[in-house]
N, C-alpha and C positions, 0 to 999 in steps of 0.2 A: 667276444669285445665288440660287437660293432651293439649289442643288445643293451650294454653297458651302454656304452653313449648314450643311445634310444633313452634308456631312464634316467640317465643324469638332464637328456637336457630335457626333459617332462616336466624333471622335480624345480627344475632353474627355472620354466613358461613358467608353470605354477605359482611360485612365490613369486615373481613379477609381477603376473597377474594382483596374486595379494596385496603384495605392498602397495599397486598399485590403485586397487578396489581401498586400501585402508586411505590413502592419503587424499583420494576425491572425498572421504566417508567423514574426513576431520572437521571438527570444529567447529565454523565461523566466528569469529571476535567483533568482525564490526556491523554496526546497525544503522541504519541511512532513513530516516525520519522523513516524510512527507506530507507533508497538510495539505485539506482540501480548499472548496470553495467556502467565502466566506469566516473564515480563520487565519490564526496564523504557526507557526512553528511553536508557540509560549503555549498550542493545549494539548503538546507531548511533553509536559513536566514531564508530569507522572509516572507515565512510563520509562522516559527516559532515566531517571531517579529509580527506577528498581534494576534496568539493563546496567548502571552505569555498579552499581552495587553488587550487582553478578560477577562483574569484570569485563564485561562489554566496551567497548570504543562504540559512541555515539555520536552523530553527526546530527543533526536537527536543518532541514531546509529550509531558506527562506525564499521560496520561490517565486518572481513578481506575479506572475500569472496576469501576463503582457500578451504570451500565445502560447501554447503547447510545447512549442518547439524551444525559448525561451527557458520553460520550466524543465524540459529536461535536462534543457544543458546545462543549467542549475546544478540539477539531484549528478548526471554525469562530472562535474566538477566538483561534486563533494566526493562520489567514489573514486575518481582520481588523486586524490587530496588523501588519501588513506590507503596504509600500506597492507598488502594483501587482499583477497575474496570478503567481498562484500551480502548482507541483506535485503533489502530493497523493503519499505514497508510506504506503501500508502493508506489514504483515509479520503476517501471520498473522493473527488478528483483527483487526489493525489495517484486512486487504481488507475487512470489516463495515464499520468506523469510514469509510472512507476512499469508500465507496460511497455510504454517505449525505452525508457532508461538501463532496462531489464537487461536490453541484449548485448550489453553491455564483457566482456568477456571476464571480466573482475566481479560479476551479479551472480552470487551461487543458488538466491532463490527470491521468492516475491512474498510477500503478508501481504493481502486487503484486510481494510479494516471497513466497514462498510463504502465499499468501495466501488468503482466502476472495472468492469476488465471486457472490455474490448476486444473484440474481434478486430480483424482488419480491416481497415476501409473504417468502422464504423467511429463516428463521435460522441462523445460526453450525451449529444442534444439526441441522436438517432436513438441511444440506448432509456432515454427520457422518452419519450416517445414510445418504445413496444412496450411498458408498463410504468403509467405515469403513478408519481407519489400522491401520496394521499393531502399535504397539503398544496396550498397556490398560493405559498406568500415572496418568491424570488421574482422580481422586477427587472426593470431595463429598463437604462437613466439614456438619458436622448443621446447621449456621445459614446454608448455602444459598450457601456459597461452592465454587470450585474448588482442587484443588492437583494437583501435578504429584509422584508419586510419586518423593523423592530418589531411592531405590538404582536407579531405571532412568533417571535422569536424563540422565546421561552418554551412554549408549544407543540412546535413543531419543529425546533431544532436540537433545542436543550432542554429536554423533558426534566432529564433527571440527574440539573442540576439545580444549585438552589435560585432561587431567581435572580437573585445579587448578582450573582459570578451570571445569568445567562444573560441581563441586561447589560453588564457592561462587557461582555463580548458582544450583543446584539450595536454597543456604541464604537464601539473600536473594528467592527468589522470588515474585511477586506473586500473590495470591491473588482474581482475578477474581469477586463473584457471577454467581454461577448465569443473573437475568434476563440479563445481559449478552451468556450465551450462546441466549438462548430468543426476545429481540425479533427481529421481521424486519422487513425494511429494509422502508419506504413507498416508497423513491424511488431506482432504478438508476444513477446516472449515468456509469456506462458504458454505459447508450445512447445520451446526447447529447457524451459526450467522449472525444477520443482515449485509447485504453490500453496497458497494456502491461504484461507477467506475468514472474515469475522463476518456471521450475517448477524446486526441491530435485528431483534423480532419484533418491537415498536418502533422501526425506523418512520418520521410519515415524511423527511424529504429525503431516502433513496426509496420506493417501493423493495419491500423487501423479498416480496417475491422476485424481484429482479436480482437482486443481492442471492438469490439461492440459481435461478437459471442461470447467471452468469457461471458462476463457481460451479455447478453440474457441469455446465460446458467446457469453460476450462482441466473439469477435472482435479481440481484445489481439493484438499484436506480442508474440511469446512467443522467450524465449532460456529451455535448460536449465542449471541448472549441479549439475556431481555434488557433490551435499555435503546435507549433516542437514539438519533443519527452521531451524539457524541459517547456514546456509552463507552470510547476509551477511554474519554477523561474520567467521567465517575468509575470506571470501573476500570481501573489500571495494568495492576494486577491480574486481571482474567488475559488480557490482550498480552502485556508480558509474557506471560507464559504461551501463548502460542507462537512466539516469534523465537522464545528460547529454546522450544522446539524446532522451529524452522535455522533454526543454526544448530542445530544436532546438538545441542545442552541435554 
C-alpha cells in the first residue's frame, strides 16, 4: 500500500514539474523595442511591422536619453503597461538600457542588436575604450551632449541605407546627454535571463569585435548580419527572425 502511495506521489511530482516547465517555456507575446543613440523609435518600424503581422504585441520606447536612469525608467514603464511577460530588444546604447531594465520580473529574455552588453560596473564609454570603433564621428557639444558628424553619418552609421534616408536621419538625430554614456549599470540582466545577440559585421560605430566579445562573455546565442550599425533598418526580416526565436516562436 505504501509502495502504491509512493508511486502515486512520484507521478504527481513529475507531472507538476512537466507542467511547470511547459508554463515557463510558453511563447512570449510582448516585444519592447529600445533605440540607441543618434536615432529614435521610428527606426524600428520595419521590424515592428513584421512582429505585428506575426501576432505580437509591440511597444517602441522613445526614451529621453537624458540619463541612463531616465531611459531605464521609460523602458520599465513600457513593460508595466503590457499584460504578461516581454522580450526586451535594444539597439546600440539600447543594450545598456535593456541590461538594467531587464531585471524587471516580467522580462523573459533580451535581444541585443549591434548593442552594448555591459558587465556590472561598466558604462558605454568604458566599453568603447576597450575596443574603439572605426569611426571618429561622435562629437561633444559645449553643454554636455553628443552628436554624430552629419558629414560622416552615411558612411559610418548607416552605410546600407540610401543616401537620402541617411541624410534625413543625420538631420533629425537625437543628441543624448554625455552622462547617459558614462553611467555604469548596477545589475546585468543577462546574468539571469536568456539573451541573444546580433552582430553587425560591417559596423563602424560599434566595433564588431567588441560586439562579439560582449556576446561571448554574456553567453548570448549569436547571429551575424553583414551590415552597418543600422542593419536592423536595412534587414528587418533577419532581425525580426531572431526576436521571434527569443520569444519562443
